[in-house]
C-alpha positions as CSV (number, residue, x, y, z in Angstrom):
1,M,10.0,-28.2,-8.2
2,A,10.3,-24.3,-7.9
3,K,7.1,-22.6,-8.0
4,I,7.5,-19.0,-9.5
5,A,5.3,-15.8,-9.0
6,L,6.1,-13.3,-11.4
7,I,5.2,-9.7,-10.8
8,Y,6.0,-7.0,-13.4
9,D,5.6,-3.1,-14.1
10,T,5.2,-3.7,-17.9
11,P,4.9,-6.9,-20.0
12,F,7.8,-6.0,-22.2
13,L,10.4,-8.2,-20.2
14,A,7.9,-10.3,-18.3
15,D,6.5,-12.0,-21.4
16,T,10.0,-13.3,-22.3
17,L,10.5,-14.5,-18.9
18,S,7.1,-16.4,-18.8
19,V,8.1,-18.3,-21.8
20,F,11.6,-19.2,-20.2
21,F,10.0,-20.5,-17.0
22,R,7.3,-22.6,-18.9
23,E,9.9,-24.2,-21.2
24,R,12.6,-24.9,-18.4
25,P,12.2,-28.2,-16.4
26,G,11.9,-28.0,-12.7
27,F,10.0,-24.8,-12.8
28,E,6.2,-24.0,-12.7
29,L,4.9,-20.5,-13.2
30,V,1.9,-20.3,-10.8
31,F,1.5,-16.5,-10.8
32,Y,1.9,-13.9,-13.5
33,S,0.4,-10.4,-12.9
34,N,1.3,-6.6,-12.7
35,R,-0.8,-6.5,-9.4
36,A,1.4,-7.6,-6.7
37,E,-1.5,-7.4,-4.1
38,L,-3.1,-10.4,-5.8
39,L,-0.2,-12.5,-4.6
40,L,-1.6,-12.3,-1.1
41,E,-5.1,-13.7,-1.9
42,D,-5.8,-17.1,-0.4
43,R,-6.4,-18.8,-3.8
44,V,-2.7,-17.8,-4.9
45,K,-1.1,-18.5,-1.6
46,A,-2.6,-21.9,-1.8
47,L,-0.4,-22.6,-4.8
48,E,2.7,-22.2,-2.3
49,P,4.9,-20.1,-4.5
50,N,8.5,-20.2,-3.2
51,L,10.3,-17.6,-5.4
52,V,8.7,-14.1,-6.2
53,L,10.4,-12.4,-9.3
54,L,9.9,-8.8,-9.4
55,V,10.5,-7.5,-13.1
56,I,11.2,-4.0,-13.2
57,A,11.6,-2.6,-16.8
58,A,11.1,1.2,-16.1
59,E,12.3,3.7,-13.6
60,N,8.8,4.3,-12.4
61,G,8.4,0.5,-11.9
62,K,10.0,0.9,-8.6
63,D,6.8,1.5,-7.1
64,I,6.1,-2.3,-7.0
65,L,8.8,-2.7,-4.4
66,S,6.4,-1.0,-1.9
67,S,4.6,-4.3,-1.9
68,L,7.5,-6.3,-0.7
69,P,7.1,-5.7,3.1
70,Q,3.6,-7.0,3.0
71,I,4.6,-10.0,0.9
72,R,7.2,-10.8,3.4
73,A,4.7,-10.4,6.3
74,V,2.2,-12.8,4.7
75,L,4.7,-15.2,3.0
76,P,7.9,-14.9,5.3
77,D,9.8,-18.0,3.8
78,I,9.4,-16.8,0.1
79,K,12.6,-15.7,-1.8
80,V,12.5,-12.5,-3.6
81,I,14.5,-11.6,-6.7
82,V,14.4,-8.1,-8.4
83,A,15.1,-8.5,-12.1
84,T,15.9,-5.4,-14.2
85,Y,17.9,-3.7,-16.8
86,L,18.4,-0.9,-14.5
87,S,21.4,-0.3,-12.3
88,S,20.2,2.8,-10.6
89,P,21.7,3.4,-6.9
90,N,18.4,4.4,-5.5
91,L,16.7,1.3,-7.0
92,I,19.3,-1.1,-5.7
93,L,19.2,0.3,-2.3
94,E,15.4,0.6,-2.1
95,A,15.1,-3.1,-3.4
96,M,17.5,-4.3,-0.5
97,Y,15.8,-2.2,2.2
98,Q,12.3,-3.3,1.2
99,G,13.2,-6.9,1.5
100,A,14.7,-8.3,-1.7
101,D,16.9,-11.2,-1.3
102,S,18.7,-10.9,-4.6
103,Y,19.2,-8.3,-7.4
104,S,19.9,-9.4,-10.9
105,I,20.6,-6.8,-13.9
106,F,19.9,-8.1,-17.4
107,T,22.5,-7.5,-20.1
108,K,21.4,-9.4,-23.3
109,N,21.6,-13.0,-21.9
110,I,18.6,-14.4,-20.1
111,Q,20.9,-16.9,-18.6
112,D,22.2,-14.2,-16.4
113,L,18.7,-14.4,-14.5
114,W,19.1,-18.2,-14.4
115,K,22.3,-17.9,-12.4
116,A,20.7,-15.5,-9.8
117,I,17.8,-17.8,-9.5
118,E,20.0,-21.0,-8.9
119,I,22.2,-19.1,-6.4
120,T,19.1,-17.6,-4.5
121,L,17.4,-20.9,-4.1
122,S,20.7,-22.8,-3.1
123,Y,22.3,-20.2,-0.8
124,G,19.6,-17.4,0.0
125,A,20.7,-14.4,-1.8
126,Y,22.4,-13.1,-4.8
127,L,23.9,-9.7,-5.8
128,D,24.7,-8.9,-9.3
129,P,28.4,-7.9,-9.8
130,L,27.2,-4.4,-11.4
131,A,25.2,-3.8,-8.3
132,A,28.0,-4.5,-5.8
133,P,29.8,-1.3,-6.1
134,V,26.8,0.7,-5.3
135,L,26.3,-1.1,-2.0
136,V,29.9,-0.9,-1.0
137,N,29.8,2.9,-1.5
138,H,26.6,3.1,0.5
139,L,28.0,1.1,3.3
140,R,31.0,3.5,3.5
141,S,28.6,6.5,3.5
142,I,26.7,5.0,6.3
143,S,29.8,4.5,8.3
144,S,30.8,8.1,7.7
145,S,27.4,9.4,8.6
146,K,27.4,7.3,11.9
147,S,30.6,9.1,12.8
148,S,29.2,12.5,12.2
149,V,26.2,11.8,14.2
150,N,28.3,10.5,17.1
151,Q,30.6,13.6,16.7
152,F,27.5,15.9,17.0
153,R,26.0,14.0,20.0
154,M,22.5,12.9,19.3
155,Q,21.8,13.4,23.1
156,A,22.2,17.0,22.6
157,W,19.5,17.0,19.9
158,Q,17.1,15.6,22.1
159,E,18.0,18.2,24.8
160,A,17.4,20.8,22.3
161,G,14.2,19.5,21.3
162,E,15.1,18.6,17.9
163,F,14.2,15.0,18.3
164,V,12.5,13.0,21.0
165,A,14.0,9.8,22.5
166,R,12.0,7.4,20.5
167,E,13.1,9.2,17.3
168,L,16.7,8.8,18.2
169,Q,16.2,5.2,19.1
170,V,14.7,4.7,15.8
171,I,17.3,6.7,13.8
172,Q,20.0,4.4,15.4
173,G,18.2,1.3,14.3
174,L,17.9,2.5,10.9
175,L,21.5,3.5,10.5
176,N,22.3,0.0,11.8
177,N,20.3,-1.4,9.0
178,L,18.0,-3.1,11.4
179,S,14.5,-4.0,10.2
180,Y,11.5,-2.4,11.9
181,K,10.7,-5.6,13.8
182,E,14.3,-5.8,15.2
183,I,14.1,-2.0,16.2
184,A,10.9,-2.6,17.9
185,H,12.3,-5.7,19.9
186,N,15.4,-3.9,20.9
187,N,13.7,-0.9,22.4
188,N,10.6,-2.8,23.8
189,I,8.1,-0.9,21.6
190,G,5.3,-2.0,19.1
191,L,5.8,-2.2,15.4
192,N,3.3,0.4,14.6
193,T,5.1,2.7,17.0
194,V,8.3,2.2,15.1
195,R,6.4,3.1,11.8
196,H,5.1,6.2,13.5
197,Y,8.5,7.4,14.6
198,V,10.0,6.5,11.2
199,K,7.5,8.7,9.5
200,S,8.3,11.5,11.9
201,V,12.0,11.3,11.4
202,Y,11.6,11.2,7.6
203,K,9.3,14.3,7.8
204,K,11.7,16.3,9.9
205,L,14.7,15.4,7.6
206,N,12.7,15.8,4.5
207,V,13.5,12.4,3.1
208,N,11.2,9.4,2.0
209,S,13.6,6.2,2.2
210,R,16.2,4.9,4.4
211,S,18.8,5.1,1.8
212,K,18.8,8.9,2.1
213,L,18.9,9.0,6.0
214,G,22.6,9.0,6.6
215,E,23.4,11.9,4.3
216,A,20.3,13.8,5.5
217,L,21.5,13.3,9.2
218,A,25.0,14.6,8.4
219,T,23.4,17.7,6.8
220,F,21.3,18.2,9.8
221,A,24.3,17.8,12.2
222,E,26.2,20.5,10.2
223,T,23.2,23.0,10.1
224,H,22.1,22.4,13.8
225,E,25.3,21.9,15.7
226,A,27.4,24.6,14.0
């Protein structure tokens, strides 16, 4: 039995999905709310949901993605699917960075989502074909940005006082798509220390997400190493 927790930004799409799960054998809808934080309450955790469906129907609904790291920390084994009509590059990348396992784009057929759920529960992850080109282009951008960063010598930035050593370690980890926990482990520092330097780096580069880091670093290199 798959136990579903459904979190939504607006009830427009969520109501249709709630009916879908209630009528489909082998699924139990154990949580249904527009408040992600309620999923972390003991009474809800006791229901043992094994799949979270984040339903985003509006561009500003991406704010609910900010709840993902905390959900991951409290329920580390749970699977997370983002279901949406939107194929915005920023939304797709932010969903992946925040911890989503799968990304499903609705067209007109609710069976599209069923495919994503089935594959996620069986194999661990699913990426909608419409979202794949966005990630391919992003990976190419990261690779290009890495080359630019290496070309302009990150060590020189430290010597010039642009970034401290810890910030450069964090930058390298972010560019390599490591989690905060992996960055902390690799550099023998605490998780809160990683968070501190991520904020510091983002402030210096005037960005607010990992998805924009590579481009910002390339721009930084051009303006500071000319």
